[in-house]
Steps between C-alpha positions, in 0.01 A plus 500: 500500500859442614732794425846388393808676375412376152148657512641830629758502221220463246312810623691758287401313186141458620433869582518627137267222395247596769525867403443424135189306595342821634303694237680810377348841560304626315304225329187712444398866455591758764252765619617855567246694708473881463309672785396790274292559187614420148667790322659655809866522595513173695327319216736649239815401691362152568411426140844599370668287766259209446595480132864459592426255781290288265793472258741408778271239656370347180152501652207745462494780760142620546447853635186523714366831634349466850378846596325632809560615856774749416715210382418267790306253287785435256777501759303260720445272199878480454572446870233230533593308184649155522877546555599290202636770266201487269329813639713808550419866452588864475522671836456876512592753765152489654556166676766660722235734641194278547560459873579868559178590322302249705380333181629152573737316728735460207855610434826414332539194723192341338675476162819355365680813379690388191611826335383836380430501127464868414430851622276762340507866606180681584389808310251785491249441220193710431222508243605662172232765541613592854607865544853416621764503228791423735566373851549849642146594403368175643688555828365856522145369459560245776617774735220740413221241510346353811598172655336212312389715207723309259446125472757237413509127447694204364483247783319445832548722807856480631624334181810590303359785291315640803833520683650668193230767514534542877876542484464754221252716689710482819802613299289795385439590865138383489308231685573140403131460415470824303393288201178308577566138412251296299561122531576307181590141415790618284652760274309411183148558641619813683630643172163435337338696782750780443420516129127501578545796733431314822849565643726800530838325492657160454820458704572153371759404246528699176573161342135413546396830342718465191235410243258762632773764500595410141134534405483844654248402766720556807801718577797394715619808690792348694659171605609404850822338379866574565544588132275560202340191352615390155134462403425861603821690432316833489337454841697637798556327831352652814852591609543699181177676597653592837335227708714251692288189459575171324277193501502175306274201537655153489392160379645174622498126450351330806364159587341305783735411783619143522591427138737198508863611480578325165189649336569844646857489375386400152232770501747770607757396242243497217349829618840672510580377150157613377543843656840543332365421152522778245143436389385569858722795590477697177117522488501606866756774448322618185194572715688676778508195729829445683594127527634396842626166628622503859433140608344375825739663748519836324123511456437417865724788613334738258146403606583559867632850434213587268249396765651735755488796259144425392378478860598863558287622209209277596497656844503845339195394299328377813474152350736307729324263738811343646 
């Protein structure tokens, strides 16, 4: 084909026509993968966000729980999905630590970090029939008991709620592994174990314990937040109890690397609009979930700093392999 000045002059008019010939995204349902069990904190955040995203996209957004391997199964499913924008997921703090824990050669660089969606503070939740009426009594029992006497759960070894427990016991002047950790695929099953008497403490989110607390089956002794939670206004923070320890888990929108730039831009724009919707933010806040949107650059900086802090605790627990 001979290129002439006339053909070059026609290009600006031709480009919009070519672009319009490409199918718009999305033209079919989008899958949102959650690496943890239904009913837990990650699942709760995801389902609120998915409702808003569905309205913004005008396509169904199907939430799929892919549990197993301390979160590896679900995170790997997101990372290995076709990079076409139709399979994305909720990343949780665990993926930052997979390599340090020696669980998988997997880290933040394996995912497209789009933005954090929310944070949820950890707490100290016990069975309603437990002898501790407040955190001070619980802390005294931890100090008086032997190492490993009290069991805790909420996630796999080295996961978010395990780090919450480790940081709390270190702040008490005890060993990081003072609480013997029982692996779990998520907060919901761990809470059922707590109610059944198989666990001593749940250091996951009080958000996950809300219905059980309302039913009088568990008792939240303290929250690891900067301030009291609106959903538990009567429950003190650890700092109010004299302990300098704060911990919050985080949940983020991630995808496989290599999503085409136009699709990624459309996804980010729709996701940001969905996150800002009142019908997404209000239900989160009503449950003690703190909505966060920091975008790709802000999230990448946060994840790097979080990984450094977590590595210190993992070494204290004797779990670091790298």
